[in-house]
Residue, then its C-alpha position, 0 to 999 in steps of 0.5 A: x946049095x946053089x939050086x936051093x938058093x935059086x929055087x928060093x929066089x925063083x919062088x919069091x920073084x914070080x918068074x911068070x911075070x918076067x918081062x926084061x932079061x939078059x941071057x948067056x951074059x957074063x957079069x962085068x961088075x957088081x957094086x953096092x952103095x949110094x948113087x945120088x940118093x939111091x941105095x942099091x946094088x948094080x950089076x953090069x952085063x956083057x949083053x944088052x937087056x932084052x924086053x918082051x915086047x911091052x910098050x911103055x916099059x920102065x927100063x928106058x936107059x940104054x945100059x947093060x945093067x939091072x939093080x937090086x936092094x942089097x939090104x934085104x934077105x933077097x938082096x943078099x941072096x942076089x948079091x951072093x949069086x952075082x958075086x959068085x958068077x962074077x968071080x967065076x966068069x960063069x954065064x948067067x941068065x937074069x930076069x926082072x919084072x916090070x919094076x924100076x923102083x930102085x933106080x929110074x929107068x933100070x929094071x929091078x932084078x928078080x932072079x939070077x941063074x948061074x949056068 
């Protein structure tokens, strides 16, 4: 089942465009709700996010986190994966394209791989 969900997330994300990632990290926390006026879910990692050499990246905040919307089918799949990884302390790889539409300065999650 996990492979099916991952495959759906991967197809919808357009993985070839990934420019920000976290590899071999553990998810320290997951929360969803409103921060200021932003409706989002936030994932905090044990490792820093890494950018693929793109100047002018929108991921400008020095934070070990990425964001996603929890009120969409894709967001619900990402939330399920993030909570599973957090609860089991499994290592993850998380990728994002060059979008910071949910919270300024933090990348939008495109897919999560549980290892």
